[in-house]
DOPAKE-935872 format. One record per residue: x, y, z of N, C-alpha, C, CB in turn; residue in three letters; residue number from 1. Coordinates in pm, 1 decimal, decimal comma. Each point is the difference from the previous one (the first is absolute). Last residue first. Glycine has a CB too. Example, Ala and Ser with C-alpha at 12.3 -4.5 7.8 and 13.67 -1.06 7.14 Angstrom:
! DOPAKE-935872
       n_x       n_y       n_z      ca_x      ca_y      ca_z       c_x       c_y       c_z      cb_x      cb_y      cb_z  sepa  marse
    1285,0    -225,0     708,0      82,0     119,0       6,0     -77,0     109,0      73,0     118,4     -62,8    -214,5   ser      2
     -89,4    -509,2     207,5     -89,0     119,0       0,0      90,0     120,0       0,0    -189,2    -117,3     124,6   ala      1
! end
This chain:
! DOPAKE-935872
       n_x       n_y       n_z      ca_x      ca_y      ca_z       c_x       c_y       c_z      cb_x      cb_y      cb_z  sepa  marse
    1454,8    -835,6     370,7     -35,9     -82,2    -116,7     -31,7    -140,0      38,4     142,0     139,5    -139,7   tyr    117
    -212,2     337,2     426,2      94,1    -108,8     -22,9     -48,1     -83,7    -116,5      65,0      -3,1     242,8   gln    116
    -146,1     543,1    -137,8     -63,9    -130,6      -3,9     108,1    -105,1     -27,7    -221,5     100,4     -80,8   phe    115
     328,7     384,5     325,1     -10,0     -75,2    -126,0     -72,2    -132,9      18,1     211,1     108,0     -75,6   pro    114
    -349,5     292,3     397,9     124,2     -74,9     -22,9     -15,1     -82,6    -126,9      49,4      -9,1     248,8   ser    113
    -404,3     276,9     -98,4     111,0      89,6      33,7     135,1     -70,2     -12,2    -152,6     124,5     153,9   glu    112
    -312,7    -229,7    -448,5      75,9     -37,0     119,4     109,8     103,7      26,3     -48,3    -245,5     -42,3   ser    111
    -415,0      72,5    -289,6      79,3     114,3      45,8      67,6     -39,2     130,6    -156,6     167,6    -112,2   ile    110
    -119,8    -391,1    -360,4      46,8     -14,7     137,0      91,9     116,6      34,2     -18,9    -251,9     -14,5   gln    109
    -354,3      23,4    -366,0      70,1     123,7      32,8      35,6      -9,9     146,9    -122,8     138,7    -177,9   leu    108
     -76,9    -474,3    -256,7      48,6      16,6     137,1      70,4     134,1      10,1      25,3    -250,6      31,1   ala    107
    -386,2     -71,9    -376,8      78,3     120,9      26,1      42,4      -0,3     146,8    -124,3     129,6    -181,5   val    106
     -83,5    -512,8      -7,5      -0,8      80,4    -121,7      85,1     126,4      15,7    -228,4     -88,8     -52,8   met    105
     145,9    -444,3     286,4      53,8     135,2      11,1      -1,2      69,3    -134,8     142,9     -72,2     191,4   leu    104
    -497,4    -318,3     -46,2     131,9      18,2     -60,0      42,1     146,0      10,0     -42,1    -192,3    -157,1   arg    103
    -389,3     -26,6     290,7     102,6      19,6     101,6     140,5      18,7     -54,4    -140,8    -133,3     146,4   gly    102
    -297,9      92,1    -379,6      55,9    -131,2      35,6     112,9      11,5     102,5     -61,5     -82,2    -227,7   glu    101
    -157,1     469,1      48,4    -104,3     -81,2      64,5      48,9    -137,5      42,8    -165,9     121,3    -136,0   arg    100
     546,8     248,6      99,9    -119,4     -22,7     -80,6     -96,5     -92,4      73,8     134,1      32,8    -210,9   asp     99
     215,8     323,9     444,6     -13,2    -139,0     -45,1    -125,8     -12,7     -85,1     120,6     -86,0     206,4   his     98
     243,6     477,4      11,3    -125,3     -23,1     -69,8       0,8    -141,4     -55,1     -22,2     245,2     -58,2   gly     97
     294,7      53,0     481,7      -5,3     -92,8    -112,9    -138,8       0,3     -61,3     177,5    -142,5     105,5   ala     96
     205,0     375,9     289,1    -128,6      11,2     -68,5       3,1     -92,7    -120,8     -33,0     241,0      78,0   met     95
     319,0    -109,7     408,2     -11,4     -93,0    -111,3    -140,3       9,9     -57,5     172,0    -155,4     102,1   leu     94
     199,3     420,1     243,4    -136,1       7,7     -51,8      -5,9     -82,8    -127,9     -37,5     231,5     101,8   leu     93
     368,6    -275,7     348,0      -7,3      22,5    -143,6    -147,0       2,1     -41,0     226,0    -111,8     -37,7   arg     92
     -11,7      23,1     485,7     -62,4     129,1     -29,2       5,6      35,8    -148,0      61,2      73,0     228,5   asn     91
      55,0    -498,9     -12,0     113,6      90,0     -23,8     -45,8     141,4     -36,3     134,6    -197,1     -75,2   gln     90
    -444,1    -164,3     145,5      74,7      12,8     125,5     123,4      88,9     -13,7     -81,7    -225,9      62,9   glu     89
    -316,1     317,0    -415,3      58,1    -121,3      58,0      80,8      30,9     126,1       8,1    -101,1    -228,9   asp     88
    -453,5     306,4     -35,6     128,3      46,8      51,1      59,4    -119,1      72,2     -73,8     246,4      22,9   val     87
    -299,7    -241,6    -446,2      36,1     -28,8     138,4     127,8      74,2      32,9    -111,1    -226,9      -9,1   glu     86
    -321,8     157,7    -406,1     121,3      57,8      57,4      24,1     -55,4     140,0     -33,9     209,0    -135,8   phe     85
    -286,0    -237,4    -380,1      33,1     -47,9     135,3     125,1      70,9      50,9    -103,9    -225,2     -50,2   gln     84
     -85,8     300,7    -391,5    -121,5     -32,7      75,0      26,2     -54,0     140,7    -106,2     -46,2    -217,3   asn     83
     305,8     322,6    -276,2      31,3     -44,5     136,0    -130,1     -30,4      73,2     213,1     138,1       3,7   val     82
    -137,3      45,0    -461,6     -52,1    -134,8      18,9      29,4     -57,4     137,5      26,9     -33,1    -241,6   gly     81
     299,3     398,0      20,6    -145,0      -8,3     -15,2     -43,7    -144,8      15,0      -1,5     201,9    -151,9   glu     80
     441,0     150,1     282,3     -44,7    -137,2     -24,2    -151,7       2,1      -5,3     203,9    -101,2     116,4   ala     79
     239,4     483,4    -166,4    -133,4     -43,4      40,2     -24,2    -144,4     -36,9     -81,7     232,2     -26,3   tyr     78
     443,8     230,6      67,5      -1,6    -146,3      -0,7    -143,3     -36,9      33,4     248,6     -27,2      69,9   ile     77
     -30,2     513,7    -278,0     -86,6     -84,8      80,6      42,0    -145,6      -9,3    -186,9     161,2     -34,0   trp     76
     462,5     345,3     -28,0    -102,8     -82,0     -63,3     -79,0     -81,1      99,7     140,8     -10,5    -200,4   gly     75
     237,6     303,1     307,2       8,9       0,8    -145,4    -106,0     -86,3     -68,6     241,7      40,2      27,2   ile     74
    -202,4      19,1     456,7      38,6     131,5     -52,1     -10,3       5,6    -151,1     152,0      29,0     194,0   asn     73
    -470,5    -388,4      17,3     142,0      29,9      14,8      27,1     142,9     -47,8      59,5    -245,1     -31,5   leu     72
    -507,1     -66,2     202,2      45,9     119,1     -71,5     145,1      28,6      34,9    -233,7      93,3      -1,4   lys     71
    -100,4    -545,7     -11,2     100,0      66,0      83,3      58,3     115,4     -81,4      54,4    -216,0     127,8   leu     70
    -533,0    -123,6    -130,4     101,3      82,3     -65,4      90,9      64,8     101,8    -156,1      41,6    -188,7   gly     69
    -239,1    -458,6     106,6      84,2      65,5      98,8     109,2      73,7     -75,0     -49,3    -176,2     177,2   val     68
    -473,6     -50,4    -273,9     127,0      45,9     -53,6      73,4      72,2     111,5     -93,3      20,2    -236,1   arg     67
    -304,7    -435,3     244,1      42,0     136,4      26,7     129,1      30,7     -74,6    -110,9      -8,2     225,2   tyr     66
    -353,9    -369,6    -205,8     141,5      30,9     -17,5      26,4     149,1      15,0      21,8    -197,1    -151,2   thr     65
    -463,5      -5,6     235,0      89,3    -115,6       4,3     147,4      34,8      -9,3    -181,7    -127,8    -100,5   ala     64
    -147,0     514,4     244,7     -43,5    -133,0     -40,9     110,5    -102,0      10,6    -162,3     105,3    -151,2   gly     63
     287,3     394,2      58,6    -111,7     -45,8      81,3     -37,9    -138,1     -49,1     -83,7     236,6      42,1   ala     62
     503,4     184,5     -76,8     -78,3    -111,4     -50,7    -112,3     -33,8      95,5     200,4     -88,1    -118,4   gly     61
     316,1     315,1     195,0    -127,7      35,7     -62,0     -67,6    -125,6     -51,5      87,8     227,7     -63,3   val     60
     349,7     -17,9     389,0     -77,3    -119,3     -34,6    -130,6      48,8     -58,8     106,7    -142,8     183,6   val     59
     414,1     374,5    -109,3    -145,7      10,1      -9,0     -58,7    -134,1     -39,4      17,0     242,7     -61,7   lys     58
     458,6      56,2     261,2     -56,1    -116,8     -64,4    -150,9      11,2       3,3     198,8    -141,3      64,6   gly     57
     268,5     488,0     -34,2    -131,4     -43,1      46,7     -40,1    -125,3     -76,6     -66,2     238,2      58,8   arg     56
     508,7     -67,4     -85,1     -59,4     108,0      79,1    -135,1     -38,8      57,1     120,6     163,7    -141,6   gln     55
     309,5    -498,0      31,0    -121,7      55,4     -58,9     -59,3     103,2      93,9     -43,5    -214,6    -124,0   tyr     54
     533,7     -47,3       2,1     -68,8      78,6     102,4    -123,5      56,7     -67,7     216,0      58,1     128,7   thr     53
     127,3    -513,5    -236,0     -72,6     121,8     -34,7     -43,0      73,2     126,7     -79,8    -106,0    -214,4   val     52
     359,7    -351,5     -17,7       6,1      90,6     115,2     -61,6     133,2     -41,3     209,6    -113,8      91,8   lys     51
    -270,4    -417,1    -254,4      17,3     135,1     -51,5      -5,8      93,6     120,4    -104,2     -57,2    -228,7   ala     50
      67,0    -447,1     220,2      90,1      85,7      76,3      34,2     130,6     -70,8      91,8    -204,7     100,9   asn     49
    -314,1    -119,6    -424,8      25,1     -39,0     139,5     102,2      95,3      60,6     -52,0    -243,1     -51,3   arg     48
    -312,5     148,9    -393,5      99,1      93,2      53,9      15,8     -35,2     147,6     -59,4     187,5    -167,9   ile     47
    -201,7    -382,4    -312,9      57,4     -32,5     130,5     105,8     103,7      34,1     -45,1    -247,3     -33,2   phe     46
    -394,1      78,2    -333,8     101,7      98,7      33,6      46,5     -29,9     141,6    -101,2     176,8    -154,6   ala     45
    -203,2    -421,2    -295,9      39,7      14,1     139,0     102,5     110,1      14,0     -47,3    -241,4      40,5   gly     44
    -295,5     -91,0    -412,9      65,5     125,3      37,1      38,1      -1,6     147,0    -129,2     121,4    -176,9   val     43
     -63,0    -438,8    -283,2      50,4      -4,5     137,0      75,3     129,6      30,6      16,9    -253,3      -9,3   asn     42
    -424,4      98,9    -346,0     123,7      77,3      11,1      41,5       4,3     146,9     -59,6     140,4    -204,3   tyr     41
    -242,3    -521,9     -88,4      -1,1     109,7      97,1     138,2      63,7       8,7    -183,0    -114,2     130,5   ala     40
      49,3    -281,1    -389,7       9,0     126,3     -71,7       3,3     120,7      94,8    -120,3    -107,9    -190,7   asp     39
      63,9    -347,1     341,5     133,6      12,2     -58,0      18,6     128,6     -79,9       9,6    -247,2      -8,7   gln     38
    -315,4     117,9     437,9     -23,4      47,0    -136,3     135,6      26,0     -64,0    -225,3     103,0      61,8   asn     37
     198,5    -278,4     373,7    -140,2     -18,7     -33,9     -32,5      41,3    -142,0     -53,2      35,2     236,7   phe     36
     494,3       3,7     -52,2     -41,6    -136,7      32,6    -142,7     -28,0     -45,7     154,6       3,8     195,8   his     35
      48,5     432,2    -231,9      34,6     -91,4    -108,7     -35,4    -145,0      30,1     182,1     155,0     -59,8   ser     34
    -274,3     185,4     389,2     -63,0      34,9    -127,2      29,0    -104,0    -107,3      18,5     240,9      60,8   ala     33
     184,5    -271,0     373,7    -141,9     -34,3      -0,3     -60,3      19,3    -138,1     -15,3      65,0     240,6   tyr     32
     466,0      34,8     -82,3     -17,6    -104,4     -99,8    -147,5     -37,1      -9,6     233,0     -86,9      44,1   ala     31
    -160,9     567,0     142,8      77,8    -121,9      12,1     -18,1     -95,2    -115,3     -16,5      26,4     240,5   gly     30
    -131,2     422,9    -133,8    -108,4     -94,5     -20,9      64,4    -137,6      -8,9    -148,9     171,8    -120,6   asn     29
     330,1     294,1     378,5      12,8    -118,9     -83,8    -137,0     -58,5     -29,6     226,4     -46,5      97,2   thr     28
     105,4     456,6     181,4    -126,3     -30,6     -66,7      21,5    -122,7     -86,4     -72,5     243,6       1,1   thr     27
     323,4      56,7     431,6      -2,5    -115,2     -89,9    -139,0     -11,5     -60,2     178,3    -119,6     134,8   glu     26
     181,9     426,5     210,2    -119,2       7,5     -83,6       8,0    -111,8    -102,1     -21,1     251,3      32,5   leu     25
     265,2     -37,3     450,8      -8,5    -116,2     -88,0    -131,3      14,9     -76,2     138,3    -152,4     157,1   his     24
     200,4     508,2     139,7    -126,0     -39,1     -61,5      21,7    -125,4     -84,1     -79,2     240,4      -2,2   val     23
     307,7      72,0     438,4      23,5     -94,1    -108,3    -135,6     -47,9     -50,5     224,8     -72,1      97,1   tyr     22
     -80,3     561,8     158,9     -53,8    -135,6      11,7      39,7     -83,0    -122,1    -193,7      86,5     137,4   val     21
     253,7     414,8     152,7      64,6     -81,8    -101,9     -43,9    -144,4      21,4     200,3     158,0     -15,6   glu     20
    -523,8     249,5     149,6     109,6     -81,5      51,8      65,3     -71,3    -117,5    -115,8     -31,2     225,0   lys     19
    -292,3     301,7    -245,2     114,3      85,6      31,5     112,4     -72,8      73,3    -158,1     189,0       9,5   asn     18
    -284,1    -462,4       4,4      22,9     119,5     -81,7     116,7      81,0      54,7    -243,5       6,0     -60,2   ala     17
      33,1    -413,5     249,3     128,0     -12,8     -70,6      34,7     124,8     -82,5     -38,2    -246,9      -8,6   phe     16
    -376,6     198,6     255,6     107,6     -16,7      99,3     137,9     -13,4     -64,6    -165,4    -109,2     150,8   ser     15
    -248,7     132,1    -406,4      43,8     130,0      51,1     117,8     -13,4      96,1    -233,4      83,8     -26,4   asp     14
      24,3    -476,8    -129,4      73,9      64,5    -108,3      54,9     134,0      45,8    -144,4    -115,4    -169,1   ile     13
    -136,6    -109,0     466,6     128,2     -70,0     -12,8      85,4      62,6    -110,5    -108,5    -212,3      81,5   his     12
    -328,7     377,0     -23,6      83,4      33,3     116,0     136,9     -65,5      -8,6    -206,2      23,2     137,6   glu     11
    -118,8    -136,5    -462,6      51,4     135,5     -21,0      89,5      42,6     116,4    -205,9      57,2    -133,3   gln     10
     -25,4    -466,7     165,9     112,2      -8,8     -92,5      61,2     138,1     -22,3    -106,0    -199,3    -111,6   leu      9
    -281,4     186,7     371,7     108,9     -67,0      70,5     124,0     -10,4     -89,5    -168,3    -129,8     136,0   gln      8
    -228,2     298,7    -324,5      54,5      94,2      98,5     117,7     -59,4      75,5    -225,9     101,3      23,1   asn      7
      -8,1    -379,9    -343,6      69,9     112,8     -61,3      61,8      96,7     101,8    -156,9     -21,3    -190,5   ile      6
      95,6    -499,4     187,8     -81,6      96,5      74,1      70,7     131,4     -28,0     -82,8    -164,9     187,4   glu      5
     128,0    -346,1    -432,1      29,0     142,8      14,2    -107,4      67,9      83,7     117,8      -0,4    -221,7   ile      4
     -14,3    -524,3     302,0     -58,4      85,9    -104,0      29,0     147,1      30,1    -182,1    -170,5     -40,8   pro      3
     535,6    -178,7     229,0    -138,8      37,4      24,1     -53,7      81,2    -117,8      40,9      -1,0     249,3   glu      2
     371,8    -398,2    -147,9     -36,4     132,6     -45,7    -149,2      21,9      21,1     187,2      -2,8    -169,1   met      1
! end
């Protein structure tokens, strides 16, 4: 994965707009929190292969992390803390946010075909 270049990422997000796509969204502080502090609150969310059509997407932020939002007919999907992205060999847009130690904190992925488990 490469660091976010906002204009380049925006072009990739725009290329999926107004198409039926599959979205993977995941957030976690994983077991990291409780391993280092037993009083820490462990949180996470996971959605895989949600079939959506978004009218537009937007990347905002500056510096180390960005927020990516996808505008649906009935609301929004967004991920905050994204700092890397790539388009893989299957033309899937993969975005992620990692902490300073390289641990995954957030992932947002967009594909025209379902993600395999």
